[in-house]
N, C-alpha and C positions, 0 to 999 in steps of 0.2 A: 632220720635215725635218732636224733636227740630227743624228740618228742616220744618215740617208742620207749627209749631207755627210761625217761622220767616216768612214763605211764607204768612201766614194769616195776620200777622201784616203789611207786606209789601203791601198786597192787600188793607187793610183797609185804610192805610194812603194815598196811591197813588190814590185810588178811590175818597176819600174825596177831595183831592186837584185838581184832574182833573176836577171835577165838578166846583170848584172855577174858574179855567182857562176857562172852557167852558162858564160860566156865564159872566165873564169879557170880553170875546171875543164878545159875542153877544150883551151885553149892550154897548160895544165899537163900535158897528156898523156893525159887520161882520154877514153875512148870515149863518144860521145854516147849510145849505147844503155845503157851501164853507168850513166852519170849519171842517165839517165831512170829506170832500174830502181830505183836506190837512193833516188831522190826519192820515188817512189810507195811504196816499202817503208816509209820513214820516215813518210810521211803516213798509211799504213795503220795503223801502230802508234799514232800520235797520235789517229787517229779512234776508237780503242777507248774513249776517255773519253766519247764520244758515243753508245755502243752502246745505252744504255737508252732512247734517243729514236728508234730506227729503226722505220720503218713499212715493212711488206713486203706486196707483191702481185706476181703474175706480170706484170702490165702494167708495174709500176715496174721489175721486173727486166729486162724486154725493153728499156725505154728506157735503163736503167743500162748494159747491155752495149753498146749503140750508143754512148752517152756515153763509155764507158770506152775503146773502141778509137779513137774520134775524138780524145779528150783525149790518149791515149797517142801517137798519130801527130803530133798538133799540137805536143806538147811535145818529141818526138824531133826534129822538123824545125826547131824554133826553136833548139834546142841545136846541131844540125848547121849551120844557117845562121850562128850566131854564131862557130862554129869556122872559118868561111871568110871572113866579112865583118866590117865595122866595126859596132859597136853603134849609133853615132850616124847611120849611113846606113840600117841596117835598121829602126831604131825607127819612123821616120815611115811606112814602108810598112804598119805595123800599123793605120793609120787606115782601111784597107780593111775591117777586121773588122766594123764596124757595117753596112757595105754588104752583106757576105756574110750576116750575121745577118738583115738586113732582107729580103733576097731569100727566104731559107728561112723566115722568120717569116711571110711572106705565106701560105705553104702549110700551115705547122704550127701557127701561133698566131693566124692571122687578123689580123695586124698589117699593115694595108694602107698603103703609102707614099702621100704626096701631093706636090704640086709642090715644097714646101720640101725634102723628102727628096731629090728629083732634083737641086735646086740644090746641095745639100750633097755629093752624090755627084760632081757635076761639079768642084766645088772641090777635092775630094780627088784627083781625077785630075790637075787642073792642078798641084797641089802635087807629086805624083809626077813629072811631066814636068819641073818645075823642079829637083827634087832629083837626078834620075838622068841617065844617058847610056846610049847603046846598049850600050856595053861592060858596064856594070853589069847592065842588064836581062837580058842573056844569060848572066850569071855564075851559078855554082853557088849562091852566097850568096842571090842574089835569088830563084832557083828554089825553093830550100828554104824561104825566108821566105814566099813566096806559098803554097806547100803548107801551111805551118804555120798561116797565117791562115785558109785555107779550111777546114782540119780543125777548128781552135779556134773559128772563127766559126760553123760548123755545130754544133759540140759545145755552144755556149751555148744553142742552142734546146732541146737535149735536157736540159741542166741545169735550165732553167726548167720543162720538162715534168715532170721528176722532183720539183722543188720543189712544183709545183702539186698533184701527186698525193700528196706526203708532207709534208716540212718541210725546213728549211735543213740541219739536222744529218744527217738521212737522206741528203740529196743529197750532202753531203760524204763520208759513209761509202761510198756506192755509187760515187762518183767515184774515191775513193782505191783501193778494193779492186778495182774493175774495171780501173783503170789499172794496178795492180800485176800483175794477171794477163797483160794484153796486153804490158806493158813487159817482163815476164819472157820471154815468147815471142820478143820483138824482140831481147832481149839475149843469147840463147843462143849466137849465133855468136862472142861474145867472152867471155874470162874475166870472171867477175863479181867484180871486185876493184878497190877504190879505194886508191891509194897512201897511205901514212901521212901524207905531207906535205899531202894534199888532203882529209883527212877532216874537218877543221874547216870548210873551205869547203863541203863536201857537207852538213854539219849546218846551216850557216847557210842554204843553199839550201832545205833541207827546211822550216825555220822560215818563211822568206820565202814559199815557195809555199803553206804552210798559212794564213798571214795573207791572202795574195792570194785564195786560193779561197774561204775562209769569208766574207770581206768581199764578194767577188763574188756569192756565193749570197745574201747579205742584200740586196744592191741589186737583184738579179734578182727577188727576192720582192716588191719594192716598186714597180718601174717596168718599162716595156717593155724587152726585151732590146736592140734596136737603139739605144735612147736611152741605156741604161746603158753599152753599149760605146763610144758616142760620148763620154760623159763620161770614160771610162777613157783616152781618147786623150790627155788632158792629161799622161799620163806620158811622152809622146813627147819633150817639151822637156827633162824631167829626164834622160831616157835619153841625149839628145844631149849634155848637159853632162857626164854621167858618162863617156860614151865619149871625149869630148875631154880631160877631166881625168885620167881613170884610165888610159886606153889610148893617150893622146897622139894621138888621131885629128884630122885636119885638116878645114878648111872649115866652121868653126863658124857663121859668119854665113849662108852659103848654106843650111845645114841648119836653122837656126833659122827663116829665111824660109819655107822649104818646109814646115816643121813648122807654123808659124802658118797658112799657107794651108790645110793639111789639117785642122787643128784647127778653123779657122773653118767648114769644111764639116761637120765633126762636130757643132759647136755648133748649126749651122742644123738638123741632124737632130734635135737635142734640142728646139730651140724649136718645131719643127713638132708 
């Protein structure tokens, strides 16, 4: 249990800070697809230290390719969303991720929802209504964030599938290498160059994503995907504070209240 708690806390902190690095890079002039590509490139290089633990089969490879394209698109659209919108406003929307995972988990992992799951989902929707207005809902930032959570929420199911067929380290290697291939294809329309002033931020982003993904894989290996994603939503409050303090975003109280409502829904998903 202690190992799971440490892994969840690692995931919460690293996920919040990687969003900060992503926003800083895009507001610093970098293209979302370029940041995405170099993130996966760095992760693929880091994953080489785990190569002796890799397990291979064609079934794993099939799931890994699906996982790779979903992860690549999810990461690309979150970076894109952060380039348009506020971190503290976009972060709470991520509470929908366990809902997406729960829906796909019904069909792929036989994780059947119950009445408490439905109550949790309703609370998450109420929190969203409190947080946003119509102008935000139809904005590019919101659209990209919704696309990101759909892709990443679905990706989580395939990550667990690969873990079940292999191990945590293999899943990380497949995730990074498949993501590298698809992010390269996505980035071809722009010059693959990070400016010198932003290279340190890109390195920090790579390290934060590595911590986030490996801790995610560990938690997925221990508990249901939808419940793990619900736990991860605790990063929402940290992201709201970071957005307000680092990027001088407004409306802290309203965003905290919305976050608490949505996290309560996520917690109910866990308790169920």
